C-alpha positions as CSV (number, residue, x, y, z in Angstrom):
1,X,234.4,-152.7,12.6
2,X,235.6,-149.2,11.6
3,X,239.2,-148.6,10.5
4,X,239.3,-145.5,12.9
5,X,237.1,-144.3,15.7
6,X,236.7,-140.7,16.6
7,X,237.8,-139.5,20.0
8,X,235.2,-140.5,22.6
9,X,233.7,-143.3,20.3
10,X,234.8,-146.6,21.8
11,X,235.1,-149.6,19.5
12,X,233.4,-152.9,20.6
13,X,235.4,-154.5,23.4
14,X,238.4,-156.4,22.1
15,X,238.1,-155.2,18.5
16,X,241.2,-153.2,17.5
17,X,240.9,-150.7,14.8
18,X,243.7,-150.4,12.3
19,X,244.3,-146.7,13.1
20,X,244.0,-144.4,16.1
21,X,244.3,-140.8,17.1
22,X,247.4,-139.9,19.2
23,X,249.3,-136.8,20.2
24,X,252.8,-137.0,18.8
25,X,256.1,-135.3,18.7
26,X,258.2,-135.4,15.6
27,X,261.8,-134.3,15.4
28,X,260.9,-131.5,12.9
29,X,258.7,-130.0,15.7
30,X,261.1,-130.2,18.6
31,X,260.5,-127.1,20.8
32,X,257.9,-125.7,23.1
33,X,255.4,-128.4,24.1
34,X,252.4,-126.4,22.9
35,X,253.9,-126.4,19.4
36,X,255.6,-129.9,19.5
37,X,252.6,-132.0,20.4
38,X,250.1,-132.4,17.6
39,X,247.2,-134.8,17.2
40,X,247.7,-137.2,14.2
41,X,246.2,-140.4,13.0
42,X,248.7,-143.3,13.2
43,X,248.5,-147.1,13.0
44,X,247.3,-148.8,16.2
45,X,250.4,-150.6,17.5
46,X,250.6,-154.4,17.4
47,X,251.5,-156.1,20.7
48,X,254.1,-158.7,21.5
49,X,253.7,-161.8,23.6
50,X,254.3,-160.1,26.9
51,X,252.3,-156.9,26.0
52,X,248.8,-155.5,26.3
53,X,246.9,-152.9,24.4
54,X,244.9,-150.5,26.6
55,X,242.0,-148.3,25.6
56,X,243.0,-145.1,27.4
57,X,240.4,-143.6,29.6
58,X,242.6,-141.2,31.5
59,X,246.1,-139.9,31.0
60,X,248.2,-137.5,33.0
61,X,250.9,-135.1,32.0
62,X,254.4,-136.0,33.2
63,X,257.4,-133.7,32.9
64,X,259.3,-136.3,30.9
65,X,257.1,-135.5,27.9
66,X,258.1,-131.8,28.2
67,X,261.6,-133.1,27.6
68,X,260.4,-135.3,24.8
69,X,258.9,-132.2,23.1
70,X,262.1,-130.2,23.5
71,X,264.3,-133.1,22.3
72,X,266.4,-132.5,25.4
73,X,268.2,-133.9,27.3
74,X,267.5,-136.9,25.0
75,X,266.1,-137.2,21.5
76,X,263.8,-140.1,22.3
77,X,263.0,-140.8,18.6
78,X,266.7,-141.1,17.6
79,X,267.4,-143.2,20.6
80,X,264.7,-145.7,19.7
81,X,265.7,-145.7,16.1
82,X,269.3,-146.6,17.1
83,X,267.8,-149.6,18.8
84,X,266.1,-150.7,15.6
85,X,262.6,-149.2,16.0
86,X,261.3,-147.7,12.7
87,X,258.8,-145.0,13.9
88,X,259.7,-141.4,13.2
89,X,257.4,-140.1,15.9
90,X,257.0,-140.2,19.6
91,X,253.6,-141.1,21.0
92,X,254.3,-140.4,24.6
93,X,252.5,-140.4,27.9
94,X,253.7,-142.1,31.1
95,X,250.6,-141.9,33.2
96,X,247.5,-144.0,32.3
97,X,244.4,-145.8,33.3
98,X,242.2,-147.6,31.0
99,X,240.6,-150.9,29.8
100,X,242.6,-153.9,28.6
101,X,241.6,-154.3,24.9
102,X,244.0,-157.0,23.8
103,X,246.6,-159.3,25.5
104,X,249.7,-161.1,24.3
105,X,249.9,-164.9,24.5
106,X,252.2,-164.8,27.6
107,X,250.2,-162.3,29.6
108,X,248.5,-164.0,32.6
109,X,247.7,-161.2,35.1
110,X,245.0,-159.3,33.1
111,X,242.4,-160.1,30.5
112,X,240.4,-158.2,27.9
113,X,237.9,-156.0,29.7
114,X,239.9,-155.5,32.9
115,X,240.1,-151.9,34.2
116,X,243.7,-151.1,35.0
117,X,246.2,-148.4,36.1
118,X,249.6,-148.6,34.3
119,X,252.9,-148.0,36.1
120,X,255.8,-146.6,34.1
121,X,258.4,-149.2,34.7
122,X,259.4,-151.0,31.5
123,X,262.1,-153.6,31.1
124,X,263.0,-156.5,28.8
125,X,261.6,-159.7,30.2
126,X,264.8,-161.6,29.1
127,X,267.1,-159.2,31.0
128,X,269.6,-161.3,33.0
129,X,269.2,-159.0,36.0
130,X,265.4,-159.4,36.0
131,X,265.6,-163.2,35.4
132,X,267.9,-163.5,38.4
133,X,265.1,-162.1,40.5
134,X,266.8,-158.8,41.2
135,X,265.0,-155.4,41.3
136,X,263.9,-154.7,37.7
137,X,264.1,-150.9,38.3
138,X,267.9,-151.4,38.5
139,X,268.2,-153.5,35.3
140,X,270.2,-152.3,32.4
141,X,267.1,-152.7,30.1
142,X,264.8,-150.5,32.3
143,X,263.1,-147.7,30.5
144,X,260.5,-145.1,31.4
145,X,257.3,-146.2,29.6
146,X,255.9,-143.5,27.4
147,X,259.2,-141.5,27.4
148,X,261.9,-144.0,26.3
149,X,259.3,-146.3,24.8
150,X,256.7,-145.5,22.1
151,X,252.9,-145.8,22.2
152,X,252.3,-144.3,25.7
153,X,249.1,-142.9,27.1
154,X,248.6,-139.9,24.7
155,X,246.8,-142.1,22.2
156,X,243.4,-143.8,22.0
157,X,245.3,-147.0,22.7
158,X,248.5,-147.5,24.6
159,X,250.9,-150.4,24.4
160,X,252.4,-151.7,27.7
161,X,253.9,-154.8,29.2
162,X,251.5,-157.0,31.1
163,X,253.4,-156.6,34.4
164,X,252.8,-152.8,34.2
165,X,249.0,-153.3,34.7
166,X,247.5,-153.2,38.2
167,X,243.8,-153.4,38.9
168,X,242.1,-150.0,39.0
169,X,240.4,-149.7,42.4
170,X,236.6,-149.9,42.0
171,X,236.0,-146.8,44.1
172,X,237.9,-144.7,41.5
173,X,236.3,-143.1,38.5
174,X,238.0,-142.3,35.2
175,X,238.3,-138.7,36.2
């Protein structure tokens, strides 16, 4: 297996390369999106027990990543670093469809090879509000995936929670 695959070159199903291409924002580039977003090579993210790694087939542009580029109204990098995340970049993207490439040990709704669409609702699975069966979108831990979380859909691979994945309808293409 290669350490890095060029854009458009898909690795063998389930084999995760060490590095990937992604469009990133860095604090030093905050400003107009055309200048802030640059393609770089970064480590492919590891996944946790409740997470999946998705090989991105299609990604949309959401206005929240215009905000990420501007660093306004929120510096998403600084906010994540305050929470203990070490990355000094934002690999954004909140709209995604793709192929499940790896699954964490607690994920039961999808498996490697499934074609999925990813919704942008992210929350901590141990959030008391969520565990009480209440609407997760109102939980204190709720974040917008790919805006307030890293490793969204602007990379070759995206990291998401298992519950964010819904089956891609067979009638839809990747376009």
